[in-house]
C-alpha positions as CSV (number, residue, x, y, z in Angstrom):
1,M,-16.0,-8.3,14.3
2,E,-14.5,-10.5,16.6
3,L,-13.8,-12.9,13.5
4,I,-12.7,-9.9,11.7
5,L,-10.1,-9.3,14.7
6,G,-8.9,-12.5,15.3
7,S,-8.3,-12.8,11.5
8,F,-5.6,-10.0,12.2
9,G,-3.7,-12.4,14.2
10,N,-3.5,-15.0,11.3
11,V,-1.9,-12.7,8.9
12,L,0.9,-11.2,11.2
13,T,2.9,-13.8,11.9
14,F,6.3,-13.4,10.9
15,Q,6.0,-16.1,8.2
16,N,3.3,-14.3,6.5
17,L,5.0,-11.4,6.7
18,T,7.9,-12.6,4.9
19,F,6.0,-14.3,2.3
20,M,3.8,-11.3,2.0
21,F,7.1,-9.1,1.6
22,I,8.7,-11.6,-0.9
23,A,5.8,-11.5,-2.8
24,M,4.7,-7.4,-2.9
25,T,8.6,-7.3,-4.0
26,L,8.1,-9.6,-6.9
27,G,4.8,-8.3,-7.6
28,M,5.9,-4.9,-8.4
29,V,8.8,-5.9,-10.8
30,A,6.6,-8.1,-12.7
31,G,3.9,-5.8,-12.8
32,A,6.8,-2.7,-14.2
33,L,7.9,-5.3,-16.8
34,P,6.0,-4.2,-19.8
35,G,4.0,-7.5,-20.8
36,F,4.7,-9.3,-17.9
37,S,1.0,-9.2,-16.5
38,A,-0.7,-10.2,-13.1
39,T,-2.2,-13.1,-14.4
40,M,1.5,-14.4,-15.7
41,A,3.1,-13.4,-12.3
42,V,0.1,-14.6,-10.0
43,A,0.2,-18.0,-12.5
44,L,4.2,-18.7,-11.6
45,L,3.6,-18.3,-8.0
46,V,0.8,-20.6,-7.1
47,P,2.9,-23.7,-7.7
48,F,5.4,-22.7,-4.5
49,T,2.2,-22.0,-2.3
50,F,1.2,-26.0,-2.4
51,T,3.5,-26.7,0.7
52,M,2.1,-23.5,2.1
53,S,-1.1,-23.7,5.0
54,P,-4.0,-22.2,3.2
55,T,-3.8,-19.5,5.0
56,S,-0.1,-18.5,4.0
57,G,-0.5,-19.4,0.4
58,L,-3.8,-17.0,0.4
59,V,-2.0,-14.2,1.7
60,T,0.8,-14.5,-0.5
61,I,-1.0,-15.0,-3.3
62,G,-2.9,-11.7,-2.7
63,A,0.0,-9.5,-2.0
64,L,1.3,-10.5,-5.2
65,Y,-1.6,-9.5,-7.2
66,A,-2.3,-6.4,-5.8
67,A,1.7,-5.4,-6.1
68,A,1.6,-6.3,-9.8
69,I,-1.2,-3.8,-10.5
70,Y,0.3,-1.1,-8.8
71,G,4.1,-1.7,-10.3
72,G,2.5,-1.0,-13.5
73,S,2.4,2.6,-12.5
74,F,6.1,2.8,-12.7
75,S,6.8,2.1,-16.0
76,A,3.3,4.2,-17.0
77,I,5.2,7.0,-15.0
78,L,8.8,6.8,-16.1
79,L,8.5,5.6,-19.7
80,N,4.6,5.9,-20.9
81,T,4.6,2.4,-21.0
82,P,1.5,0.4,-18.8
83,G,2.8,-2.2,-17.1
84,T,-0.5,-3.6,-17.2
85,P,-3.7,-3.2,-18.8
86,S,-5.0,-1.1,-15.6
87,S,-2.0,1.5,-15.9
88,I,-3.1,2.6,-19.2
89,G,-4.7,5.8,-17.8
90,T,-1.5,6.6,-15.4
91,C,0.2,7.3,-18.5
92,F,-2.0,10.0,-19.4
93,D,-1.1,12.5,-16.7
94,G,2.2,10.6,-15.1
95,Y,4.4,10.5,-18.1
96,P,3.7,14.1,-18.9
97,M,4.7,15.1,-14.9
98,A,7.3,13.2,-15.2
99,K,8.9,14.8,-18.6
100,N,8.2,17.9,-16.5
101,G,10.6,16.9,-13.7
102,R,8.0,15.5,-11.3
103,G,9.1,12.2,-11.5
104,E,9.0,11.7,-8.2
105,E,6.4,13.3,-7.1
106,A,4.1,11.2,-9.6
107,L,5.7,7.9,-8.4
108,Y,4.7,9.1,-4.7
109,T,1.2,10.0,-5.6
110,A,0.4,6.8,-7.3
111,S,1.7,4.9,-4.5
112,F,-0.4,6.9,-1.7
113,A,-3.6,6.2,-4.3
114,S,-2.8,2.9,-4.8
115,G,-3.1,2.2,-1.0
116,I,-5.9,4.3,-0.1
117,G,-7.9,2.6,-3.1
118,G,-7.3,-0.9,-2.1
119,I,-8.3,0.2,1.6
120,I,-11.2,1.3,0.3
121,G,-11.7,-1.7,-1.9
122,T,-11.1,-4.4,1.0
123,V,-13.5,-2.3,3.1
124,I,-16.2,-3.1,0.2
125,L,-14.9,-6.5,0.1
126,I,-15.6,-7.3,3.3
127,A,-18.5,-5.6,4.4
128,F,-20.5,-6.1,1.3
129,A,-19.4,-9.0,-0.4
130,L,-22.3,-11.5,-0.3
131,P,-25.2,-8.8,-1.6
132,L,-22.8,-7.2,-4.3
133,A,-22.2,-10.7,-5.8
134,T,-25.8,-11.1,-6.2
135,W,-26.3,-7.9,-7.5
136,S,-23.6,-8.7,-10.2
137,L,-25.0,-11.7,-11.2
138,Q,-28.1,-9.5,-12.6
139,F,-25.8,-8.6,-15.2
140,G,-26.2,-10.2,-18.7
141,P,-25.4,-9.7,-22.2
142,P,-27.4,-6.6,-22.7
143,E,-26.7,-4.9,-19.7
144,F,-22.8,-6.0,-20.9
145,F,-23.1,-4.4,-23.9
146,W,-24.7,-1.0,-22.8
147,T,-21.6,-0.8,-20.2
148,A,-19.2,-1.4,-23.1
149,I,-21.5,1.8,-24.8
150,F,-21.2,3.9,-21.6
151,G,-17.7,3.3,-22.0
152,L,-17.1,4.3,-25.3
153,T,-19.1,7.7,-24.7
154,I,-16.0,8.6,-22.7
155,I,-14.7,9.4,-25.7
156,S,-16.4,12.5,-26.1
157,S,-14.8,14.0,-23.1
158,L,-11.1,12.6,-23.3
159,S,-10.9,14.3,-27.1
160,T,-10.8,17.8,-25.9
161,K,-8.6,18.6,-29.1
162,S,-11.4,17.3,-31.7
163,V,-14.3,15.3,-31.0
164,L,-13.7,13.8,-35.0
165,K,-10.4,12.7,-34.4
166,G,-11.5,11.0,-31.5
167,F,-14.3,9.0,-32.3
168,T,-12.0,8.0,-35.5
169,A,-9.4,6.7,-33.3
170,G,-12.0,4.8,-30.9
171,F,-13.3,3.2,-34.3
172,I,-9.6,2.4,-35.2
173,G,-9.6,0.8,-31.6
174,V,-12.8,-1.2,-32.3
175,V,-11.8,-2.5,-35.7
176,I,-7.9,-3.6,-34.5
177,G,-10.1,-5.6,-31.9
178,M,-12.0,-7.6,-34.4
179,I,-9.3,-8.8,-36.1
180,G,-9.6,-12.8,-36.0
181,L,-12.7,-15.0,-35.1
182,S,-15.8,-13.8,-34.0
183,P,-16.9,-14.6,-30.3
184,I,-20.4,-15.9,-31.3
185,G,-20.6,-17.3,-34.9
186,G,-17.0,-18.0,-35.4
187,D,-16.4,-16.0,-38.7
188,V,-12.8,-14.9,-39.8
189,R,-12.2,-11.2,-39.9
190,F,-9.5,-8.9,-40.8
191,D,-7.0,-12.1,-41.0
192,F,-5.7,-11.6,-44.4
193,G,-5.0,-14.9,-44.7
194,I,-2.5,-15.2,-42.3
195,S,-3.4,-17.7,-39.7
196,N,-1.8,-16.6,-36.9
197,L,-4.3,-13.6,-36.8
198,Q,-6.9,-16.2,-36.4
199,G,-7.1,-16.0,-32.7
200,G,-7.2,-12.3,-32.6
201,V,-4.7,-9.5,-31.4
202,E,-3.2,-10.2,-27.8
203,M,-4.3,-6.3,-25.8
204,V,-1.4,-6.2,-24.0
205,S,1.3,-6.2,-27.1
206,V,-1.1,-3.6,-28.8
207,L,-0.6,-1.7,-25.9
208,I,2.8,-1.8,-25.3
209,G,3.9,-0.8,-29.0
210,F,1.2,1.7,-28.7
211,F,1.9,3.3,-25.8
212,C,5.8,3.0,-25.7
213,I,7.4,2.9,-29.4
214,P,6.3,6.4,-30.5
215,E,8.0,7.5,-27.2
216,M,11.3,5.8,-28.4
217,L,11.1,7.1,-31.6
218,K,10.7,10.2,-30.6
219,L,13.6,9.8,-28.4
220,A,15.7,8.2,-31.4
221,S,14.9,11.5,-33.6
222,N,16.3,14.1,-30.8
223,P,19.0,11.8,-29.1
224,R,20.7,14.7,-27.4
225,Q,17.5,16.0,-25.6
226,E,17.0,14.6,-22.1
227,H,14.4,12.3,-22.1
228,M,13.0,13.3,-18.9
229,K,13.8,16.7,-16.6
230,V,15.4,15.6,-13.3
231,G,13.4,18.2,-11.5
232,T,14.1,20.9,-9.3
233,I,12.6,20.0,-6.0
234,S,15.4,19.3,-3.7
235,G,15.4,16.3,-1.8
236,S,12.4,13.6,-1.9
237,R,10.6,14.7,1.5
238,E,8.9,17.9,-0.7
239,S,7.8,15.5,-3.2
240,I,6.3,12.9,-0.3
241,V,4.6,16.3,0.9
242,K,2.8,17.5,-2.4
243,A,1.9,13.8,-3.1
244,F,0.0,13.3,0.0
245,W,-1.5,16.3,-0.5
246,N,-2.2,15.4,-4.3
247,V,-4.3,12.4,-2.6
248,F,-5.6,13.3,0.5
249,A,-7.1,16.8,-0.4
250,H,-9.2,15.4,-2.7
251,W,-11.5,12.9,-1.2
252,G,-14.2,13.2,-3.3
253,N,-11.5,12.1,-6.3
254,I,-10.7,9.4,-4.1
255,I,-14.2,8.1,-3.1
256,R,-15.7,8.1,-6.5
257,S,-12.6,6.8,-7.9
258,S,-12.6,3.7,-5.1
259,V,-16.3,3.3,-6.1
260,L,-16.4,3.1,-9.9
261,G,-13.5,0.3,-9.4
262,A,-15.0,-1.6,-7.0
263,L,-18.5,-1.4,-8.9
264,V,-16.3,-2.4,-12.2
265,G,-14.3,-4.9,-10.5
266,I,-17.1,-6.9,-9.3
267,L,-18.5,-7.6,-12.9
268,P,-17.5,-11.0,-14.5
269,G,-14.9,-9.9,-17.5
270,A,-14.3,-6.3,-16.7
271,G,-11.2,-5.4,-15.1
272,G,-8.8,-2.1,-14.2
273,N,-8.3,-1.7,-17.5
274,I,-12.0,-0.3,-17.8
275,A,-12.1,0.7,-14.5
276,N,-9.2,3.4,-14.8
277,L,-10.6,4.9,-17.8
278,V,-13.7,5.6,-16.5
279,A,-12.7,7.2,-13.2
280,Y,-10.3,9.4,-15.1
281,N,-13.0,10.4,-17.0
282,E,-15.0,11.2,-14.2
283,A,-12.0,13.1,-12.6
284,K,-11.5,15.2,-15.4
285,R,-15.4,15.5,-16.1
286,A,-15.5,16.9,-12.1
287,A,-12.3,18.7,-12.2
288,K,-12.7,22.9,-12.5
289,D,-9.6,22.5,-14.5
290,P,-10.5,20.1,-16.8
291,E,-8.1,21.4,-19.5
292,T,-5.0,20.3,-17.4
293,F,-5.7,16.6,-18.0
294,G,-3.1,15.2,-20.0
295,K,-0.4,17.5,-19.4
296,G,0.6,16.5,-16.0
297,N,-2.8,16.8,-13.5
298,P,-1.9,15.0,-10.1
299,Q,-5.5,14.0,-10.3
300,G,-5.8,12.2,-13.6
301,V,-2.8,9.8,-11.5
302,V,-5.2,9.8,-8.3
303,A,-8.4,8.6,-10.1
304,T,-6.6,5.3,-12.0
305,E,-4.4,4.3,-9.5
306,T,-7.2,4.4,-6.9
307,A,-9.7,2.8,-9.3
308,N,-7.5,-0.1,-10.3
309,N,-6.4,-0.8,-7.1
310,A,-10.2,-1.0,-5.8
311,V,-10.7,-4.0,-8.8
312,V,-8.2,-5.8,-6.8
313,E,-10.0,-6.6,-3.8
314,S,-13.6,-6.2,-5.5
315,A,-12.6,-9.0,-8.1
316,M,-12.5,-11.4,-5.1
317,V,-16.2,-10.6,-4.7
318,P,-17.9,-13.2,-7.1
319,L,-15.1,-15.4,-6.7
320,L,-15.4,-15.9,-2.7
321,A,-19.2,-15.6,-2.3
322,L,-20.1,-17.5,-5.6
323,G,-17.7,-19.5,-7.3
324,I,-17.2,-17.0,-9.9
325,P,-13.9,-15.4,-10.7
326,G,-14.3,-12.1,-12.2
327,S,-10.8,-11.8,-13.5
328,P,-8.2,-13.8,-14.7
329,P,-6.2,-13.6,-12.0
330,A,-9.2,-14.4,-9.7
331,A,-9.6,-17.7,-11.9
332,I,-6.1,-18.8,-11.1
333,I,-6.6,-17.8,-7.3
334,Y,-9.7,-20.0,-7.9
335,G,-7.5,-22.9,-8.8
336,A,-5.4,-22.3,-5.8
337,L,-8.3,-22.6,-3.3
338,L,-9.2,-25.9,-4.9
339,L,-5.9,-27.2,-4.4
340,Q,-5.8,-26.0,-0.6
341,G,-9.4,-28.0,-0.8
342,I,-11.5,-25.1,-0.2
343,N,-14.0,-25.0,-2.1
344,P,-15.4,-21.0,-3.1
345,G,-18.8,-20.2,-2.8
346,P,-21.5,-18.7,0.0
347,E,-20.5,-21.9,2.1
348,L,-16.7,-20.1,2.3
349,F,-17.9,-17.9,5.1
350,T,-18.9,-20.0,7.3
351,K,-16.9,-23.8,6.6
352,N,-14.0,-21.7,6.3
353,A,-14.7,-18.4,7.8
354,E,-11.2,-18.6,9.6
355,I,-9.3,-18.9,6.3
356,T,-11.5,-16.5,3.8
357,Y,-11.5,-13.5,6.7
358,A,-7.7,-13.8,6.9
359,F,-7.3,-13.9,2.9
360,M,-9.7,-10.6,3.0
361,T,-8.3,-8.9,5.9
362,S,-4.4,-9.2,4.7
363,F,-5.2,-6.8,1.7
364,F,-5.2,-4.1,4.6
365,V,-1.6,-5.2,5.4
366,V,-0.6,-5.4,1.7
367,N,-1.7,-1.8,1.1
368,I,-0.2,0.0,3.5
369,F,3.3,-1.9,3.4
370,M,2.8,-1.3,-0.5
371,V,2.6,2.5,-0.2
372,I,5.8,2.2,2.4
373,I,7.8,0.4,-0.1
374,G,6.8,2.1,-2.8
375,I,8.1,4.9,-1.3
376,M,11.1,3.8,0.0
377,A,11.8,2.1,-3.9
378,G,10.5,5.4,-6.0
379,K,13.1,7.6,-5.2
380,Y,16.2,5.4,-6.3
381,I,13.9,4.2,-9.4
382,F,13.7,7.7,-10.4
383,K,17.0,8.5,-10.3
384,F,18.2,5.1,-12.0
385,V,15.7,6.1,-15.1
386,T,16.8,9.6,-15.1
387,S,20.7,8.9,-15.0
388,I,20.3,6.2,-18.3
389,P,22.0,7.9,-21.5
390,T,19.2,7.8,-24.2
391,R,21.6,5.8,-26.4
392,V,21.2,3.2,-23.8
393,L,17.7,3.6,-22.4
394,I,16.1,3.4,-26.2
395,P,17.7,-0.3,-27.0
396,S,17.2,-1.5,-23.7
397,I,13.3,-0.5,-23.6
398,L,13.2,-2.1,-27.3
399,L,14.4,-5.4,-25.8
400,L,12.1,-5.2,-23.2
401,T,9.1,-4.7,-25.3
402,I,10.0,-7.2,-28.0
403,V,10.9,-10.3,-25.1
404,G,7.8,-8.7,-23.1
405,S,5.4,-9.2,-26.3
406,F,6.4,-12.5,-27.5
407,A,6.2,-14.1,-23.6
408,I,2.6,-13.4,-23.3
409,R,1.6,-15.9,-25.8
410,N,5.0,-17.4,-27.7
411,N,3.9,-16.2,-30.6
412,I,6.0,-13.9,-32.9
413,M,3.0,-12.6,-34.3
414,D,2.1,-10.8,-31.1
415,T,6.1,-9.4,-32.0
416,I,5.1,-7.7,-35.4
417,L,1.8,-6.7,-34.0
418,M,3.5,-4.5,-31.4
419,L,5.9,-3.1,-34.1
420,G,3.2,-2.1,-36.2
421,S,0.7,-0.3,-33.9
422,G,3.7,1.2,-32.4
423,L,4.0,2.6,-35.8
424,L,0.5,3.3,-36.3
425,G,0.7,4.9,-32.7
426,Y,3.5,7.2,-34.1
427,I,1.8,8.4,-36.7
428,L,-1.4,9.0,-34.9
429,N,0.4,10.9,-32.4
430,E,1.9,13.6,-35.1
431,L,-1.5,13.8,-36.6
432,D,-2.7,14.8,-33.0
433,F,-5.4,11.8,-32.5
434,D,-6.3,11.0,-29.1
435,S,-4.5,7.8,-28.0
436,G,-7.1,7.3,-25.1
437,A,-9.9,7.0,-27.8
438,L,-8.0,4.2,-29.3
439,V,-7.4,2.3,-26.2
440,L,-11.3,2.4,-24.9
441,G,-12.1,1.3,-28.9
442,L,-9.5,-1.9,-28.4
443,I,-11.0,-3.1,-24.7
444,L,-14.7,-2.4,-24.9
445,G,-15.6,-3.0,-28.9
446,P,-15.3,-6.9,-28.1
447,I,-16.9,-6.2,-24.8
448,A,-20.0,-4.4,-26.8
449,E,-20.1,-6.8,-29.9
450,K,-20.3,-10.3,-27.9
451,G,-23.1,-8.2,-25.6
452,F,-24.9,-7.4,-28.6
453,V,-25.0,-10.7,-30.3
454,Q,-25.8,-12.8,-27.0
455,G,-28.4,-10.6,-26.3
456,I,-29.9,-10.5,-29.9
457,I,-29.9,-14.5,-29.5
458,L,-31.9,-13.8,-25.5
459,G,-34.1,-11.7,-27.4
460,N,-35.0,-14.2,-29.6
461,Q,-36.1,-15.9,-27.1
462,I,-38.8,-13.2,-25.9
463,S,-40.2,-12.1,-29.1
464,T,-38.7,-13.7,-32.7
465,E,-40.1,-10.1,-34.6
466,T,-38.4,-7.3,-32.1
467,P,-35.4,-9.4,-30.4
468,W,-33.7,-6.0,-30.0
469,I,-36.4,-4.9,-27.5
470,I,-34.4,-6.7,-24.3
471,F,-32.1,-4.0,-25.0
472,F,-34.5,-1.7,-23.6
473,T,-36.6,-3.4,-21.0
474,R,-34.2,-4.3,-18.4
475,P,-34.2,-1.8,-15.4
476,I,-30.3,-2.1,-15.3
477,C,-30.2,-1.2,-18.9
478,L,-32.4,1.6,-18.7
479,V,-29.7,3.1,-16.0
480,L,-27.3,2.5,-18.0
481,I,-28.9,3.8,-21.1
482,A,-29.2,7.5,-19.2
483,M,-25.7,7.0,-17.8
484,S,-24.7,7.1,-21.7
485,L,-26.7,10.1,-22.7
486,L,-25.7,11.7,-20.2
487,S,-21.8,11.0,-20.9
488,A,-22.5,11.6,-24.5
489,C,-23.8,15.2,-23.7
490,W,-21.5,16.2,-21.0
491,P,-18.9,18.2,-23.1
492,L,-21.7,19.8,-25.3
493,F,-22.9,21.2,-21.8
494,Q,-19.4,22.0,-20.7
495,A,-18.7,23.9,-24.3
496,Y,-21.6,25.6,-23.6
497,R,-21.3,27.0,-20.2
498,R,-17.9,27.9,-21.1
499,K,-19.3,30.2,-24.2
500,K,-21.6,31.4,-21.5
501,K,-19.2,32.6,-19.0
502,A,-16.9,34.2,-21.9
503,A,-19.8,36.0,-23.2
504,A,-20.4,37.3,-19.5
505,A,-17.0,38.4,-19.3
506,G,-17.0,40.2,-22.7
507,G,-20.2,42.3,-21.6
508,A,-18.6,42.8,-18.4
509,A,-15.6,44.3,-19.8
């Protein structure tokens, strides 16, 4: 405890606070720009930390990483474009809130939720780093396969209008994710003779196109219509109060989403793009009014933003405790640690304890400051976006999407795929297909495939006749199978319960 309290003194210096403030501001801007991921932002910052002390360098990088994940909510809420993959789920209810004149409330809700999620994630990081890191090592290919299957069963809950359309959209997402070289055998799939497609599709480019382009086409079809209501709330104080209670009056949602985000975050290869969708689904499943999700329910924003910000800190668990980076930004931070002469691993908590605990406790400061900055900036950002004429907004956003999709890999094919996925998204939206189902298929399909193939290879070492048995004999696999069955059957249970209530109400009448 003395070490933790002493680490606050190392963090709360004028120099460190200045570096963190600058990093948070730049991180929010980077996160809000479509295509400019948290990984890119952290990578660009690392060279500037070479001349800093180890503590200053690490807290600066951590501040930018956390702020970039939070910044993705701004474009998700105001433009229906996830600034980072971690903000996919925020679009589902954040953008409808903005269109209904509750944009300020949605931004402030995201700010409070991000802050509390990050703080809970920091507590988990400090308290359980070593045991959680050891537990994460129990996850092999079979466990990742069933984790992906569990995620795909969420489609049945997200697709409230038509389960068939939901699974069709999910299948389309899986097929898009299979474009390029197979992860194990190296077979070329769906490249249509185009060499640039052999590297696969860039997920962020597809997400930018799928969420942003359809909205721009809808605006262009009716340019005189306001793209967003300004709202009826007078002054931002009432919006802040509403946002505060949206978050802090629902502790069940906060704790559940934070724990889910932390558990997903410590798994190498998983991240906020999975955690926010899982948390969204569980919030919807636990809600008394699940039919309002997707139409502007603040609890959808709370769930996704709490989960993806808890991922930031929990992704540091395998990095600091075992020297295993659990996400692309964590891999860059791993390199920054080595450049500072610090070797991640169990000895980090003994040989470099002061630096390590200063880095971890800095996330407390970052998340508190992040809420303050977000609330101060939210009002002006919302007013700025709502004041832009449609004739200016559409070309400006299209320019950002084109530049952002190209900048990821400096590949013109990513821009073409972004525009193509945007057209596909528009057609699917017009046909009333579920966008969340396609995104789940795109993200989880490759994870399931890789886990299945690698699991079969491992199973051959146990039994060449029945290599698939490895998927049904490991304890964590059995737990995940049970969770998958429960998740898949839950909509049927809800439908039965609604039918029973309706019959009871009809009998009473």
